[in-house]
GUDOKOL-504442 format. One record per residue (C-alpha): residue number from 1; x, y, z. Coordinates in Angstrom, 1 decimal, padded with zeros to 4 digits. Layout:
N
 lodren      u      v      w
    NUM      X      Y      Z
...
This chain:
741
 lodren      u      v      w
      1  107.1  103.5  055.2
      2  104.0  105.3  053.7
      3  104.7  103.6  050.3
      4  104.9  100.2  052.0
      5  101.6  100.8  053.7
      6  099.9  101.9  050.4
      7  101.2  098.8  048.7
      8  100.1  096.5  051.6
      9  096.6  098.1  051.6
     10  096.2  097.7  047.9
     11  097.4  094.1  047.9
     12  095.1  093.3  050.8
     13  092.1  094.9  049.1
     14  092.7  093.0  045.8
     15  093.2  089.7  047.5
     16  090.1  090.1  049.6
     17  088.0  091.2  046.5
     18  089.2  088.2  044.6
     19  088.4  085.8  047.4
     20  085.0  087.2  048.1
     21  081.6  086.5  046.5
     22  080.1  089.3  044.3
     23  077.1  090.0  046.4
     24  076.1  089.9  050.1
     25  072.7  089.2  051.6
     26  070.5  092.3  051.5
     27  068.8  091.5  054.9
     28  070.1  093.7  057.7
     29  071.2  091.9  060.8
     30  070.4  093.2  064.3
     31  073.6  093.0  066.4
     32  075.7  095.4  068.4
     33  077.2  096.8  065.3
     34  075.0  096.5  062.2
     35  076.4  095.4  058.9
     36  077.7  098.1  056.5
     37  075.0  097.3  053.9
     38  072.3  097.7  056.6
     39  073.5  101.2  057.2
     40  073.5  102.0  053.5
     41  070.1  100.4  052.6
     42  068.3  102.0  055.5
     43  069.7  105.5  054.9
     44  068.9  105.2  051.2
     45  065.3  104.2  051.9
     46  064.8  107.0  054.3
     47  066.0  109.6  051.8
     48  064.5  108.4  048.5
     49  060.9  107.2  049.3
     50  058.2  109.7  048.5
     51  055.8  110.6  051.3
     52  052.9  108.7  049.8
     53  054.9  105.5  049.4
     54  056.2  106.0  052.9
     55  052.7  106.3  054.3
     56  051.6  103.1  052.5
     57  054.8  101.4  053.8
     58  054.5  102.4  057.4
     59  055.2  098.8  058.7
     60  058.3  098.7  056.6
     61  059.4  102.1  057.9
     62  058.8  101.0  061.4
     63  060.9  098.0  060.9
     64  063.6  100.2  059.4
     65  063.4  102.6  062.4
     66  063.6  099.6  064.8
     67  066.7  098.3  063.0
     68  068.3  101.8  063.0
     69  067.8  102.1  066.8
     70  069.8  098.9  067.3
     71  072.9  100.3  065.5
     72  075.1  101.5  068.3
     73  078.7  102.6  068.6
     74  081.2  099.9  069.5
     75  083.8  101.9  071.3
     76  086.2  099.8  073.3
     77  086.1  096.4  071.5
     78  087.8  094.6  074.4
     79  084.7  095.1  076.5
     80  082.5  091.9  076.9
     81  084.3  089.7  074.3
     82  082.1  087.2  072.5
     83  082.0  085.3  069.2
     84  080.2  088.1  067.4
     85  083.0  090.5  068.2
     86  085.5  087.9  067.1
     87  083.7  087.6  063.8
     88  083.7  091.4  063.2
     89  087.3  091.9  064.2
     90  089.6  092.7  061.2
     91  092.4  090.5  062.4
     92  093.3  087.2  064.1
     93  091.4  086.9  067.4
     94  090.3  084.0  069.6
     95  088.4  083.7  072.9
     96  088.0  081.0  075.5
     97  084.8  081.3  077.6
     98  084.2  080.1  081.2
     99  082.8  076.8  080.1
    100  085.8  076.0  078.0
    101  088.1  077.0  081.0
    102  086.2  074.8  083.4
    103  086.0  071.8  081.2
    104  089.7  072.0  080.3
    105  090.5  071.1  084.0
    106  093.1  073.9  083.9
    107  094.8  074.9  087.1
    108  096.6  077.8  085.4
    109  096.1  080.0  082.3
    110  098.9  078.2  080.4
    111  096.8  075.1  079.9
    112  094.0  077.2  078.3
    113  096.2  079.4  076.2
    114  097.7  076.3  074.5
    115  094.4  075.9  072.7
    116  094.7  079.3  071.0
    117  096.1  079.4  067.4
    118  099.5  081.0  067.2
    119  100.1  080.9  071.0
    120  103.0  078.9  072.4
    121  103.4  078.4  076.1
    122  106.5  077.2  077.9
    123  106.1  075.3  081.2
    124  107.5  077.1  084.2
    125  111.3  077.0  083.9
    126  114.4  079.1  084.6
    127  114.1  082.2  086.7
    128  110.4  082.0  085.7
    129  110.2  078.5  087.1
    130  107.5  079.0  089.7
    131  103.7  078.6  089.6
    132  103.6  082.4  089.8
    133  105.1  083.2  086.4
    134  103.7  083.2  082.9
    135  105.7  082.2  079.8
    136  103.7  082.9  076.6
    137  105.1  083.5  073.1
    138  103.0  084.4  070.1
    139  104.1  083.5  066.5
    140  107.6  082.4  067.4
    141  108.4  085.3  069.7
    142  110.2  084.8  072.9
    143  108.0  083.1  075.5
    144  110.2  083.6  078.6
    145  108.1  085.7  080.9
    146  105.8  086.9  078.1
    147  107.8  090.1  077.2
    148  106.3  090.9  073.8
    149  102.5  090.8  074.4
    150  100.4  093.4  076.1
    151  098.8  091.3  078.9
    152  095.8  092.8  080.7
    153  093.4  092.0  083.5
    154  090.1  093.8  082.7
    155  092.0  096.3  080.6
    156  094.7  097.0  083.3
    157  098.3  095.9  082.5
    158  099.4  092.9  084.5
    159  103.1  093.8  084.2
    160  104.6  095.5  087.2
    161  105.9  098.2  084.9
    162  104.4  098.1  081.4
    163  107.2  100.1  079.8
    164  110.3  099.4  081.9
    165  109.6  095.9  083.2
    166  107.0  094.1  081.1
    167  108.1  090.6  082.0
    168  105.6  088.4  083.9
    169  107.8  086.7  086.4
    170  104.8  087.5  088.5
    171  101.5  087.1  086.7
    172  099.0  088.2  089.4
    173  095.9  086.2  088.4
    174  094.3  082.8  089.2
    175  092.0  080.7  087.2
    176  089.0  080.7  089.5
    177  088.4  084.5  089.0
    178  088.6  084.4  085.2
    179  085.5  084.4  083.0
    180  086.9  084.9  079.5
    181  090.4  084.9  077.9
    182  090.6  087.1  074.9
    183  093.6  086.8  072.6
    184  094.0  089.5  069.9
    185  096.9  088.6  067.6
    186  096.3  091.2  064.9
    187  094.8  094.7  064.3
    188  095.3  095.9  067.9
    189  098.6  097.8  067.9
    190  096.9  101.3  067.5
    191  094.8  101.1  070.6
    192  097.0  099.1  072.9
    193  100.7  099.1  073.7
    194  103.5  099.5  074.0
    195  104.6  095.8  073.9
    196  102.1  094.7  071.2
    197  104.0  092.8  068.5
    198  102.8  089.6  070.1
    199  099.2  091.0  070.3
    200  097.0  091.7  073.2
    201  095.9  089.1  075.8
    202  093.0  090.3  078.0
    203  091.9  088.2  081.0
    204  088.3  089.2  081.8
    205  087.2  088.5  085.4
    206  083.8  087.3  086.3
    207  081.1  089.9  085.8
    208  078.8  091.3  088.5
    209  075.5  089.4  088.0
    210  072.1  091.1  087.6
    211  070.6  089.0  090.3
    212  072.1  087.5  093.4
    213  074.4  084.6  092.7
    214  076.9  082.6  094.8
    215  079.3  079.8  093.9
    216  082.0  077.8  095.6
    217  084.3  075.3  093.9
    218  087.4  073.3  094.5
    219  089.8  071.4  092.3
    220  092.3  068.9  093.6
    221  095.0  067.3  091.5
    222  097.5  064.5  092.3
    223  100.6  063.8  090.1
    224  101.6  060.2  089.7
    225  105.2  061.0  090.3
    226  105.8  062.0  093.9
    227  102.1  061.8  094.9
    228  102.1  065.6  095.4
    229  098.7  067.2  096.0
    230  097.7  070.7  094.8
    231  094.3  072.3  095.6
    232  092.6  075.2  093.9
    233  089.6  076.7  095.8
    234  087.5  079.6  094.6
    235  084.5  081.5  095.9
    236  082.2  084.0  094.1
    237  079.3  086.0  095.5
    238  077.6  089.0  093.9
    239  074.4  090.7  092.6
    240  072.7  094.0  091.7
    241  069.8  095.7  093.4
    242  066.9  097.5  091.9
    243  068.6  100.8  092.1
    244  071.5  099.7  089.8
    245  074.0  099.2  092.6
    246  076.0  096.0  092.2
    247  078.9  094.3  093.7
    248  080.9  091.0  093.6
    249  083.5  089.4  095.8
    250  085.7  086.7  094.4
    251  088.6  084.7  095.6
    252  090.8  082.1  093.9
    253  093.9  080.4  095.2
    254  096.4  077.6  094.6
    255  097.9  075.7  097.6
    256  100.0  072.6  097.8
    257  102.9  070.9  096.0
    258  103.9  070.5  092.4
    259  105.0  067.3  090.6
    260  108.7  068.0  091.2
    261  110.6  068.0  094.5
    262  111.5  071.6  095.2
    263  108.3  072.7  093.5
    264  106.4  072.6  096.9
    265  105.1  075.2  099.3
    266  102.9  076.8  096.7
    267  100.6  079.4  098.2
    268  098.7  081.8  096.0
    269  095.8  084.0  097.1
    270  094.0  086.2  094.7
    271  091.2  088.4  095.9
    272  089.0  090.9  094.0
    273  086.2  093.2  095.0
    274  084.2  094.8  092.2
    275  081.4  097.4  092.3
    276  079.2  099.2  089.8
    277  076.5  101.8  089.8
    278  074.2  102.6  086.9
    279  073.6  106.3  087.1
    280  071.2  106.2  084.2
    281  070.4  104.1  081.2
    282  073.5  105.5  079.4
    283  075.9  106.2  082.3
    284  077.7  103.8  084.6
    285  080.6  103.8  087.2
    286  082.6  100.7  087.9
    287  085.4  100.1  090.4
    288  087.6  097.3  091.5
    289  090.1  096.5  094.2
    290  092.5  093.6  093.5
    291  095.0  092.0  095.9
    292  097.3  089.1  095.0
    293  099.9  087.4  097.2
    294  102.0  084.4  096.3
    295  105.0  082.3  097.4
    296  106.4  079.3  095.7
    297  109.6  077.3  095.6
    298  111.4  076.9  092.3
    299  112.8  073.4  091.5
    300  115.6  074.7  089.2
    301  117.2  073.2  086.1
    302  119.1  069.9  085.9
    303  122.2  068.9  084.1
    304  121.9  066.1  081.5
    305  123.3  063.6  084.0
    306  121.0  064.7  086.8
    307  118.0  064.5  084.5
    308  118.9  061.0  083.3
    309  119.2  059.9  087.0
    310  115.9  061.4  088.1
    311  114.1  064.0  086.1
    312  111.8  064.9  089.1
    313  114.6  065.7  091.5
    314  115.7  069.1  092.6
    315  119.2  070.3  093.5
    316  118.0  073.8  094.3
    317  116.7  073.7  097.9
    318  116.9  077.5  098.5
    319  115.4  078.9  095.2
    320  112.1  080.7  095.9
    321  109.9  083.3  094.4
    322  107.5  085.6  096.2
    323  105.3  088.5  095.1
    324  102.3  090.6  096.0
    325  100.3  093.3  094.2
    326  097.6  095.7  095.1
    327  095.7  097.6  092.4
    328  092.6  099.7  092.2
    329  090.8  100.9  089.2
    330  087.9  103.3  088.5
    331  086.0  103.7  085.2
    332  083.2  106.0  084.1
    333  081.4  105.2  080.9
    334  078.7  106.8  078.8
    335  077.1  105.1  075.8
    336  074.2  105.9  073.6
    337  073.4  105.0  070.0
    338  075.9  107.4  068.5
    339  078.7  107.9  071.0
    340  080.7  106.2  073.7
    341  083.0  107.9  076.2
    342  084.9  106.2  079.0
    343  087.8  107.2  081.3
    344  089.7  104.5  083.1
    345  092.2  105.3  085.8
    346  094.3  102.8  087.8
    347  097.1  102.5  090.3
    348  099.2  099.4  091.0
    349  101.7  098.7  093.8
    350  103.8  095.6  093.2
    351  106.6  093.7  094.9
    352  108.4  090.7  093.5
    353  111.4  089.0  095.0
    354  113.4  085.9  094.5
    355  116.3  083.9  095.9
    356  118.4  082.0  093.4
    357  121.6  080.1  093.8
    358  124.3  080.4  091.2
    359  127.2  078.0  090.7
    360  130.9  078.4  089.7
    361  133.6  075.7  089.9
    362  131.5  073.5  092.1
    363  130.8  076.2  094.6
    364  127.6  078.2  095.1
    365  126.3  081.5  096.4
    366  122.8  082.6  097.1
    367  121.5  085.8  095.5
    368  118.5  087.8  096.6
    369  116.6  090.2  094.2
    370  113.9  092.4  095.8
    371  112.1  094.8  093.5
    372  109.3  097.3  094.0
    373  107.2  099.0  091.4
    374  104.4  101.6  091.2
    375  102.3  102.6  088.3
    376  099.6  105.2  087.8
    377  097.6  105.8  084.6
    378  094.6  107.7  083.2
    379  093.1  106.5  079.9
    380  090.2  108.5  078.3
    381  088.5  107.2  075.1
    382  085.8  108.7  072.9
    383  084.1  107.2  069.9
    384  081.5  108.9  067.7
    385  079.4  107.3  065.1
    386  078.5  109.3  062.0
    387  075.8  108.0  059.7
    388  075.7  109.1  056.0
    389  073.7  108.2  052.9
    390  076.1  105.7  051.6
    391  078.5  105.0  054.5
    392  079.1  105.3  058.2
    393  082.1  106.3  060.2
    394  083.1  105.4  063.8
    395  085.9  107.8  064.7
    396  087.7  106.9  067.9
    397  090.3  108.9  069.8
    398  092.1  107.9  072.9
    399  094.9  109.0  075.2
    400  096.9  107.4  078.0
    401  099.1  109.1  080.5
    402  101.2  106.6  082.5
    403  103.8  107.2  085.2
    404  105.8  104.3  086.6
    405  108.6  104.0  089.1
    406  111.0  101.1  090.0
    407  113.4  100.2  092.7
    408  115.5  097.1  092.0
    409  118.2  095.7  094.3
    410  120.4  092.7  094.3
    411  122.5  091.1  097.1
    412  124.5  087.9  097.4
    413  126.5  085.8  099.8
    414  130.1  084.7  099.5
    415  130.7  081.4  097.7
    416  130.2  078.2  099.8
    417  130.4  074.5  099.3
    418  126.9  073.0  098.9
    419  125.7  071.0  101.9
    420  128.2  072.5  104.3
    421  126.3  075.6  105.4
    422  122.8  077.1  105.4
    423  123.2  080.1  103.0
    424  120.2  081.9  104.5
    425  122.3  082.5  107.6
    426  125.2  084.0  105.7
    427  125.6  087.8  105.3
    428  124.3  088.9  101.9
    429  125.7  092.4  101.1
    430  124.1  094.4  098.3
    431  126.0  094.6  095.1
    432  123.4  096.3  092.8
    433  120.8  099.1  093.4
    434  119.0  100.9  090.6
    435  116.0  103.0  090.5
    436  114.1  104.1  087.4
    437  111.1  105.8  086.1
    438  109.0  106.3  083.0
    439  106.6  109.0  081.9
    440  104.7  107.9  078.8
    441  102.1  109.7  076.8
    442  100.3  107.9  074.1
    443  097.5  109.1  071.8
    444  095.7  107.3  069.0
    445  093.0  107.9  066.4
    446  091.3  105.5  064.1
    447  088.3  105.6  061.8
    448  086.1  102.6  061.1
    449  084.6  103.3  057.6
    450  081.7  101.2  056.4
    451  081.2  101.4  052.6
    452  079.0  098.8  051.0
    453  080.4  095.4  051.9
    454  083.7  096.9  053.0
    455  085.0  098.1  056.4
    456  088.2  100.0  056.3
    457  090.0  101.2  059.4
    458  093.1  103.4  059.1
    459  094.7  104.4  062.4
    460  097.7  106.0  064.0
    461  099.2  105.7  067.5
    462  101.9  108.0  068.7
    463  104.1  107.1  071.7
    464  106.1  109.7  073.6
    465  108.2  108.0  076.2
    466  110.7  109.4  078.7
    467  112.6  106.8  080.7
    468  115.5  107.0  083.1
    469  117.6  104.8  085.4
    470  120.0  105.7  088.1
    471  122.8  103.4  089.4
    472  123.1  104.3  093.1
    473  126.6  102.7  093.3
    474  128.1  104.7  090.5
    475  125.7  107.7  090.8
    476  125.3  107.4  087.0
    477  121.9  108.4  085.5
    478  120.9  107.4  082.0
    479  118.0  109.0  080.2
    480  116.2  107.6  077.1
    481  113.7  109.4  074.9
    482  111.5  107.7  072.3
    483  108.9  109.3  070.1
    484  107.4  106.8  067.8
    485  104.5  107.1  065.2
    486  102.8  103.7  064.7
    487  100.5  103.6  061.7
    488  098.1  100.8  060.9
    489  095.5  099.9  058.3
    490  092.8  097.1  058.6
    491  090.4  096.1  055.8
    492  087.5  093.7  056.1
    493  085.2  092.4  053.4
    494  081.8  091.1  054.5
    495  081.1  088.1  052.2
    496  078.0  087.5  054.3
    497  076.8  088.2  057.8
    498  078.6  085.0  058.9
    499  081.8  085.1  056.8
    500  084.4  087.8  056.8
    501  087.7  088.3  055.0
    502  090.3  090.6  056.4
    503  093.8  092.0  055.8
    504  095.8  094.4  058.0
    505  099.3  096.0  058.3
    506  100.7  097.7  061.4
    507  103.9  098.8  063.2
    508  104.6  097.6  066.7
    509  107.0  099.1  069.1
    510  108.9  097.9  072.2
    511  110.8  100.5  074.2
    512  114.0  099.7  076.1
    513  113.4  098.2  079.5
    514  115.2  099.3  082.6
    515  117.8  096.5  082.5
    516  118.4  097.2  078.9
    517  118.8  100.9  079.4
    518  121.7  100.1  081.8
    519  123.3  098.3  078.8
    520  122.9  100.9  076.1
    521  126.7  101.0  075.6
    522  126.3  097.5  074.2
    523  124.4  098.8  071.1
    524  120.9  098.0  072.3
    525  118.0  100.0  070.7
    526  114.2  099.8  071.0
    527  112.5  097.1  068.9
    528  110.2  097.9  066.0
    529  108.4  095.3  063.9
    530  106.1  095.4  060.9
    531  103.2  093.0  061.0
    532  101.0  091.9  058.1
    533  097.9  089.6  058.2
    534  095.5  088.1  055.6
    535  092.7  085.9  056.8
    536  089.1  085.0  057.4
    537  086.6  084.3  060.2
    538  083.4  082.3  059.7
    539  080.5  081.1  061.9
    540  077.4  079.5  060.4
    541  075.4  076.3  060.2
    542  077.3  074.7  063.1
    543  080.7  075.5  061.6
    544  083.1  078.1  063.0
    545  086.7  078.9  062.7
    546  089.5  081.1  061.3
    547  092.4  081.0  058.9
    548  095.2  083.6  059.0
    549  098.5  084.1  057.1
    550  100.9  086.3  059.1
    551  104.3  087.9  058.6
    552  106.4  089.9  061.2
    553  109.6  091.6  060.3
    554  112.0  092.9  063.0
    555  114.8  095.3  062.0
    556  116.5  094.5  065.4
    557  115.3  091.9  067.8
    558  116.7  091.7  071.3
    559  117.4  088.4  073.1
    560  118.4  087.6  076.7
    561  121.8  086.1  077.1
    562  121.7  083.9  080.2
    563  124.2  081.9  082.2
    564  125.3  079.8  079.2
    565  126.0  082.8  077.1
    566  128.7  084.9  078.8
    567  127.7  087.4  081.6
    568  124.5  086.5  083.4
    569  121.3  088.4  082.5
    570  122.8  090.3  079.6
    571  121.0  091.3  076.5
    572  122.2  091.1  072.9
    573  120.9  092.5  069.6
    574  120.1  089.6  067.1
    575  119.7  092.0  064.1
    576  116.9  091.3  061.7
    577  114.5  088.4  062.2
    578  111.4  087.2  060.4
    579  108.3  085.4  061.8
    580  105.8  084.1  059.3
    581  103.3  081.3  059.0
    582  099.6  080.2  059.0
    583  097.1  079.8  061.9
    584  093.9  077.8  061.6
    585  091.1  076.6  063.7
    586  087.9  074.8  063.0
    587  084.9  073.7  065.2
    588  081.7  071.9  064.4
    589  078.5  071.3  066.3
    590  077.1  067.9  065.1
    591  073.7  068.7  066.5
    592  073.0  070.8  063.4
    593  073.5  067.7  061.3
    594  071.1  065.5  063.1
    595  069.0  065.7  066.3
    596  070.5  062.3  067.3
    597  073.9  064.0  067.5
    598  072.8  066.8  069.7
    599  075.4  067.6  072.3
    600  078.4  066.4  070.2
    601  080.9  068.9  069.0
    602  084.5  068.9  068.0
    603  087.4  071.3  067.3
    604  090.8  071.2  065.7
    605  093.6  073.7  065.2
    606  096.9  073.8  063.4
    607  099.6  076.5  063.3
    608  102.7  076.5  061.2
    609  105.4  079.1  062.2
    610  108.8  079.8  060.7
    611  110.8  082.2  062.9
    612  114.4  082.7  061.7
    613  117.5  084.7  062.2
    614  118.2  086.9  059.2
    615  121.5  088.1  060.3
    616  124.9  086.8  061.6
    617  126.2  083.3  061.8
    618  122.8  081.8  062.6
    619  121.1  083.4  059.5
    620  118.4  081.1  058.1
    621  118.2  079.0  061.3
    622  115.3  078.8  063.7
    623  115.0  081.1  066.7
    624  115.1  079.4  070.1
    625  112.2  077.9  072.0
    626  109.4  077.7  069.6
    627  107.8  074.9  067.5
    628  107.2  075.1  063.8
    629  104.2  072.8  064.1
    630  101.5  073.0  066.8
    631  098.2  071.1  066.6
    632  095.2  070.8  068.9
    633  092.1  068.7  068.6
    634  089.2  067.7  070.9
    635  085.7  066.3  071.2
    636  082.9  067.3  073.6
    637  079.8  065.2  074.2
    638  077.0  066.3  076.5
    639  074.0  064.1  077.1
    640  071.4  064.6  079.8
    641  073.5  065.6  082.8
    642  076.8  064.0  081.6
    643  079.6  065.8  079.8
    644  082.7  064.0  078.4
    645  085.7  066.0  077.1
    646  088.7  064.5  075.2
    647  091.4  067.0  074.3
    648  094.8  066.6  072.5
    649  097.8  068.8  072.0
    650  101.0  068.3  070.1
    651  104.1  070.4  069.2
    652  107.1  069.7  067.1
    653  110.8  070.0  068.0
    654  112.3  073.2  069.5
    655  115.8  074.5  069.6
    656  118.1  076.0  072.2
    657  121.1  076.7  069.9
    658  123.3  079.1  072.0
    659  124.4  082.6  071.4
    660  124.6  083.8  067.8
    661  127.0  086.7  068.7
    662  129.9  084.8  070.4
    663  131.1  082.8  067.3
    664  130.0  079.4  068.5
    665  128.1  077.1  066.0
    666  124.3  076.6  066.2
    667  124.1  073.8  068.7
    668  121.7  070.8  068.3
    669  123.4  068.2  070.5
    670  122.7  068.4  074.2
    671  125.2  070.2  076.3
    672  126.4  068.7  079.6
    673  124.6  071.4  081.7
    674  121.3  070.6  079.9
    675  120.8  074.1  078.7
    676  121.6  073.8  075.0
    677  120.5  071.4  072.3
    678  117.3  070.4  070.5
    679  114.1  069.7  072.5
    680  112.0  066.8  071.1
    681  108.4  067.4  070.2
    682  105.6  065.6  072.1
    683  101.8  065.0  072.2
    684  099.5  064.9  075.2
    685  095.9  063.7  075.7
    686  093.6  064.8  078.4
    687  090.2  063.4  079.5
    688  087.4  064.7  081.7
    689  084.0  063.3  082.7
    690  081.5  065.5  084.6
    691  078.0  065.2  086.0
    692  075.5  068.0  086.9
    693  073.1  067.1  089.7
    694  070.8  070.0  089.0
    695  068.8  072.4  091.2
    696  067.6  069.8  093.6
    697  071.2  069.5  094.9
    698  072.2  073.2  094.8
    699  073.5  072.8  091.2
    700  076.2  070.5  092.4
    701  078.6  069.6  089.6
    702  081.3  066.9  090.0
    703  084.0  066.0  087.5
    704  087.0  063.7  087.4
    705  089.8  063.9  084.8
    706  093.3  063.0  083.9
    707  095.9  065.1  082.2
    708  098.7  063.5  080.1
    709  096.7  060.3  079.9
    710  099.5  058.2  078.5
    711  102.1  059.7  080.8
    712  104.2  061.0  077.9
    713  107.6  062.1  079.2
    714  108.8  065.5  077.8
    715  111.0  068.4  078.8
    716  112.1  071.9  078.1
    717  115.3  073.8  078.7
    718  116.4  077.2  080.2
    719  119.4  079.3  079.4
    720  119.1  082.0  082.0
    721  120.6  082.1  085.5
    722  118.6  079.0  086.5
    723  119.7  077.0  083.5
    724  119.2  073.3  082.7
    725  116.5  070.7  081.8
    726  113.0  070.8  083.1
    727  110.7  067.8  083.0
    728  107.1  068.3  081.9
    729  103.9  067.4  083.7
    730  103.5  063.6  084.3
    731  100.1  061.9  084.3
    732  098.0  063.9  086.7
    733  094.5  063.0  088.1
    734  092.1  065.7  089.3
    735  088.6  066.1  090.8
    736  086.4  069.2  090.5
    737  083.4  070.1  092.6
    738  081.1  073.2  092.3
    739  078.1  074.4  094.2
    740  076.0  077.3  092.9
    741  073.2  079.1  094.8
């Protein structure tokens, strides 16, 4: 392992040196983290100038002192994400700000995440088929319920149990409360975990304003099929007084019906209260309380024949999903020019439950799956900046203690003939009851070393995990212990202040989940993956973008085997897999070309991913449910008070080939139940036109838009307990209105 990392570091360094220009601008830049050469030049000037020369060059020395005073420690680089932080990050990273979110017309985070390079999002389907779930996959990794990315809300894990149950069948967040979406796909595994092979996705809520501000908005959308109406209201009010005491109250919700029958009765309420107090110029306390409650029906999968007859129908009248979550967090932070310390503590209390019908030989039974989770964590972090004559170091250390507990039950009715009885009135005895717990300790250290035009960051994370699960029917307890060192190395070369080249290598780790611990007799083991990246960020003269080559190697990757693959909700070991490809994005502001084009900008992105089995009968074939080719493009034009957005998205064919461990061939033809077979690619176009009435009308903004402009019919599949075909969003019209005070 150490040899592999040395070779990777050397290769990355040589490649970056060959790609870079021989010299970088000598002018220091004044940003949150000054450039490495600014550190070196200013220190050298301070130590080598004679006193007489220094006296004669007092203005220059003053300028140098002024620049030095702006060089501060970075600390937690997930705080306040912006384009400067993206540019300085030694790995693939993208953000979407609030303007982008609003102008996308998105009613859920899936619609925004599709714009991110390397991120693939499945429409709600299967047992994650409600508006409450989130299905995100990065770089060809499984997207069902987002199991392989660390997903955070203001730095707090969204999963009900980050170690034992990381799936997001309930993703407790709503669009109206989100200010920025930060997607870190590389160089983040040391500081964040445990499920980080798919990177880190941090949803940042709206900040507390420095002066009083209030806003109310509503978006209503109507689908052309079924005429169903869905409404998304949101409210925000907040401010900070002269004594540094601030607060904000925000609410966002989703209410109404989806575009399929059986996707109705959606009720989501998301409330957050945030507070802050600035103790001094360097010290601050922040706190938040978050409450989320949701209920939604799930339309369920269709067989091939049912889909052909009516893709918008539902044959699942009793499938529902409900959830609620309360969480509180408290953070103290101290920051001066040379050090930053923060300690974050949080507690989450979550419930998620579902009712799902299963079918056998033409008969059905209704299952119920209530689950409760509690999580408590403390995370201190400390960063110290050391300045030297020829280099600077920012040494960061961090620790996390996390304790989680779970209680998972399952009950079901006897079999019945559909249409002859109301299954909600039938006795539903419990057939499964498990409780589990995890105590996890994680510690990390990294050192950001600035030498000349280079920034080198070696790091190490160490996970110590103790998990257990008890089957209350058999009284069997299973304990699992994992101690994993996770090294990483990131290298960045500063070609200029606006152009960076980077390379990194790291090891990611995914511990066994509670359901998998119960199956350890089936040969399941924790997942480990090695990730490598080589790429560039740039942002200058109206241009901005990134280009990244990536490679992920799994020794053993786990996959869910659903209702089409033997026993329901079983997991299998796929053996070795490989994920590799290229991610790119480009944007341009035409206003830098000519004043006549001010307000016109465009973006485009393309990702190629090759994710394949490297073991067994499917060796060399594509993994399920990802596209090799994904492209995005769009144009924004703003003139006077009008704004026009045109956005496009396209993805290539996907596969649902079946189980590689049961001896059946890789299936490309559609199965009768609709679960297996290829999934054709598709392309969508969205349009939006908005008008800002200005201060004379309380900053009223109105917009109208249409999603899937050409009503392109597309679908996906599911192979879990709610298997079958799922039609995609038809042409949908929406109206947005916002008032700000």
